[in-house]
C-alpha positions in Angstrom: 0.0 0.0 0.0 1.2 3.5 -0.7 2.7 4.9 2.5 1.1 8.3 1.9 -2.3 6.8 2.3 -2.0 6.0 6.0 -2.8 9.7 6.8 -6.6 9.3 6.6 -9.5 8.7 4.3 -10.1 12.4 3.5 -6.8 12.9 1.7 -6.8 9.6 -0.3 -8.7 11.1 -3.3 -6.3 14.1 -3.3 -3.3 11.8 -3.5 -4.8 9.9 -6.4 -5.7 13.2 -8.1 -2.1 14.6 -7.7 -0.4 11.3 -8.7 -2.4 11.1 -12.0 -2.1 14.7 -12.8 1.7 14.5 -12.3 1.8 11.3 -14.4 0.0 13.1 -17.2 2.4 16.1 -17.0 5.4 13.7 -17.2 3.9 12.0 -20.3 3.1 8.6 -18.7 -0.4 9.1 -20.0 -0.7 10.8 -23.4 -3.5 12.9 -24.8 -6.2 10.5 -26.1 -5.0 7.6 -23.9 -7.1 6.1 -21.2 -6.3 5.9 -17.5 -6.3 2.6 -15.6 -9.8 1.3 -14.8 -11.5 2.2 -11.5 -11.0 -1.4 -10.4 -7.2 -1.2 -11.1 -6.9 2.2 -9.3 -8.9 0.8 -6.3 -6.5 -2.1 -6.1 -3.3 0.0 -6.6 -4.3 2.5 -3.9 -6.3 0.2 -1.6 -9.3 2.5 -1.7 -13.0 2.4 -2.4 -14.7 3.1 -5.7 -16.1 6.3 -4.2 -12.6 7.6 -3.5 -11.4 6.8 -7.0 -14.5 8.5 -8.5 -14.0 11.6 -6.4 -10.4 11.9 -7.7 -11.6 11.4 -11.3 -14.3 14.0 -10.9 -11.7 16.5 -9.7 -9.5 15.8 -12.8 -12.6 16.2 -15.0 -13.5 19.5 -13.4 -9.9 20.7 -14.1 -10.3 19.6 -17.8 -7.5 17.1 -17.5 -9.7 14.0 -18.3 -13.0 13.3 -19.9 -15.3 10.8 -18.2 -17.0 8.5 -20.7 -19.7 6.5 -19.1 -18.9 2.8 -19.7 -16.0 3.8 -21.8 -13.2 4.8 -19.4 -11.4 8.0 -18.5 -9.6 9.7 -21.4 -6.7 12.1 -21.1 -7.8 15.4 -22.7 -5.6 17.9 -24.5 -4.2 20.5 -22.2 -1.0 22.4 -21.3 1.1 19.4 -21.9 -0.4 18.8 -25.4 1.1 21.7 -27.3 -0.8 24.5 -25.6 -4.2 23.3 -26.7 -7.3 24.1 -24.7 -10.8 22.8 -24.9 -14.0 21.9 -23.2 -15.6 18.5 -22.7 -19.2 18.9 -23.9 -20.3 15.3 -23.3 -21.7 12.7 -25.6 -18.2 11.8 -26.6 -17.4 15.4 -27.9 -14.5 17.5 -26.8 -14.2 20.9 -28.5 -10.5 21.9 -28.9 -8.9 25.3 -29.6 -5.3 26.4 -29.9 -3.5 29.3 -28.3 
C-alpha cells in the first residue's frame, strides 16, 4: 500500500488526483489515452470506488480528463499537449482550440 495513504480517508482522493495529474504532465499518460480502470486504481491505492470516482471527478473538473460512461477515463488535450485548450461537452465530444 502507498505509504502516503496512511494519513486518513479524507486525503486519499487528493493523492490519487495529484499522482495522476503528475503522471500526465510527465507523459506517462498521453492525450487520447485512457487511465487505468476504476478497479485497477482501487487495487493500486487500496481505496473504495467512491474515493477513485472523487479523484476522477476533480480531474474532469480541471479539464484534465473526460469521463466516458462505460468507456473509461480519457486524457484530454491541455497544457502538456502543445498548448491546446478545450472543453468537454459530453456525448463523446471534446471541443479543442489552440492558443
